[in-house]
N, C-alpha and C positions, 0 to 999 in steps of 0.2 A: 504494500500500500504506500502510495506517495502522497504526502500532505503538502499542498501548495499554498494554502491560505496562511498568511503570516500569523494571524491571531491564533488559529488552531495549532500551528506549529509551536508557538511559544508555550501554549497551555500543555501540549504533549511533552515538550522537553522539561517543563517544570514538574511534571508528575514522575519522570523517570527515577530521580533519586529515591522517592518514597517507595518505588517498586524494587529498590536495590539493583537497579540496572543503570549504569553510567558507562557510556561508550568510552573506550580508551582514547587518550588525547590524540594519538596518531592515526586514528581510524577515519578515513575519508568517508563522507564529506563532513565529519564532525570535528576534524582537527582545526586548531586555531588558525593555521596558515590558510586552509581552504576557506574557512568562514571569513577571514580577513579579506581574501581575494574576492570572494563573492560580494562582500559588503562594499569594497572599493569600486567594483564594476557597477553596482547599483547606484552608488553616489554619482559616478560620472554620467550614467544614463540620466539621472535626475537633473544634473547640471546642464546636459545637452537640451533637455526639454523645458528648462526652467521658465523661460519667458513665454513659452506657448501654453503653460498651465494657468488657469484663472487664479488671480491672487485672492487671498482670504477664503479660498475654497480648496480645489484639488491640489494646488501648490503646497499649501500648508498641511493638508492631509498626508500627502506623499512624504513631506519632510518629517512629520511626527512618526510615521511608520518606520522610516529609516532610523530615526533617533532611538526608537524603542529597540531596534535590532542592531544598534551600533556595536562595533567590535574593532579593535586594532587602532593604529595611528590615524587612519582616515577619518576618525571621528572629528578631528580638528578641521579637516577640509569641509565636512558637512556643516559644522558650526559657523563657518565663515559665510555660508549661504543664508543664514537666518535673517540678516538685516533687510533683505529684499523680499521677504515672503508676502508682505502686504502692499508692495509698490506696484501701482498700476500706471505705466508710462502714459503721459498725456500726449495728444497730437502736437507735433512741433509747429511753430508759426511759419517756418520757411525751410527750404531744403538743407541749407547749411547747418542750421540748428538740429534738424533731423539726423544728419550724419553724425554729429557729436553725440546725440542721445543714443544712436545705434552703437557707437564705439563704447560708450559707458556700459551698456548692457552686455556687450561681448566681453569686456574686461572683467566684469564682476563675477562671471561664472567660471573664470579660469583659475587654475592653481596659482598660488602667490608668485612663484618664480616666473611662470609664463606671463602672468599679468604685469609684473614689473618690466619684463623685457618688451612686451608689446607697447606698454605706455611710454617707455623711453624711446622706442623707435618712432612712435607716432609723434611725440613732442619734437623729435629731431627733424622728421620729415616735414612738419608744418610750422617750423620755427620762423620762417621768413614771410609769413602772411598773417597779419594781425586780425584779419577777418575771422580766423578760427578762434582766437581769444575772445572776440566779441560774441561768437556763437556759443562758447562755453558760458559766458555771462548770461546769455539769453536762456540757456537751459537752467541756470541757477535761478533766474527770475520767474520762469514759467513752469518748471517742474523740479522744485528743490528736492523732493523725496528721491528722485532718480539721481540728481547731481550729487547728493550726499553719499551715494554709493561709490563715488570716485574722489575720496578726500584729498589724495595727493594732487590730482588735476586741479581741483578747486583751490588748493593752497598755492600751487604754482601761479595761477592766474590772479588770485586776490592779493597775493604778496608781491606781485610784479616780478616773479622769478622767471616767467615765460610769457611771451616769446623773448629770447635774448638777442638773437641776430648779431652777436658779437664774435668776430674772429679771434682765434687763439693767438697769443703772442708768439712771434717766431722763436724757434729754438736757438739758443746761443751755442755756437760751435767754436771750439778752439779758444775759449776765454774762461779758464778755470776760476772758481771762486777764490779770492785772495785769502791768505791766512791772516790771523790777527796781527802778526809781526809785519805784514806788508802795508798796513794802514799807517798814515802819518800820525805823529803824536797829537793828543787832544789837549787843547787849552781848557782846563776844567772850569776856570772862572768864566770864560766866554760861554762854555756850554751851559753853566747854571743860569747865567743871565738870559741866554737865548730861550731856554726852557721856561723860565719865569715869564718872559715877555709873551711867549706863545700861549701859556696858560691864561694870562690876563686877557689877551685878545679873544681866546675861546670863551671866557666867561662873559665878555661884553657881547659877543655874537649870540650866545645862547640866550642871554637876558633880552636882547633886542628881538630875537625870534619869538620868545614867549609873549612879549608885549604886542608884537606886530601880527602874530598869527591870528587870522579871523576865526571866530567861533564857527563850529560846524553848522552848515546850512541845513535846512529841512530837505524833504524829498525833492528830486529834480522837477522843475516845472517846464512845461512844453506849451508853446503858443498854439493857438487854434490853426494857424497856417501850417505849422510843423506837423501837427496831428493829421491834418488833411493830406499832407504828402505821405505820411506813414500809412494811412488807410489806403491811399491809392496804390502805394507800392505793394502792400499786402494783397490787395485785390488782383494786381497783375500776377503775383506769385500764384494765387489760387487758380488763375486762368491758364497758368503754364507759361506765360510770357515774362520771364525774369530779366530785368535790366541788369547791366554789368555790375553795378554797385548799389548798395542800399543808401537811402538818404542819410545825411549826417544825423547822428544821435538816435538812429532807428533802434539799434540794439539796446541803448540805454532806456528807451521808451518801453521795450519789451520787458527788460529787467525790472522796471518800475510798475509792472502789472498793467501797462497800457492805459494810463490815466487820460481823462479828457483834457482838451486844450483850454488854456486861459487866454482871455483877450490881451493884446499887447498894451 
């Protein structure tokens, strides 16, 4: 007799010790190695179907079944899939934002090492086009639950770490680092006075910056004319006729939840 239902199988296995029957550890398919391999295959199958499963429904049911049957080190891999169980991706406002949302979904279900490699390659390949950074901000504004599944990408954009578009400095060939004895002697009095002067200048600059820095403004405001251009651009996108570039501040408007315009 072959038991295929997971619940029935668990109940049967729980009864075996009471019946004084415990299969030997190396008996296939009861061995730890066999059960770990089967569990790992089930987790990868679940990851492959992850976004096709309805959230808050079959996706969570499948996850709970796997969690009840967890065995071996792949349990950590399964736990990493928990944050997206209730995430239902929203329709993107434009094709570029949709491409970023698709990439985030693909990254999320990958194992950590593969995810990091794919993310690094994607950031490098799209480093010279700031429209992608604007599209990431648009995902953050229109579908934050999905964007939160890619915290490293969000951090790179919000902290200004990407795009960089900066070339690496040329390598120095044939110019070894001088030893301490190769440096000229230091006039200590001159050094102390120079450092003191630099510190004084730094204090003045910081104090001026604190006084002159304007207080944070409220949410961005968009004029009625700007919003009209945004709506026209979005309508062209929906009809399939996408112009080469979005109007200025279009992605800022998406990130601000598409507010109404204010008279000039």
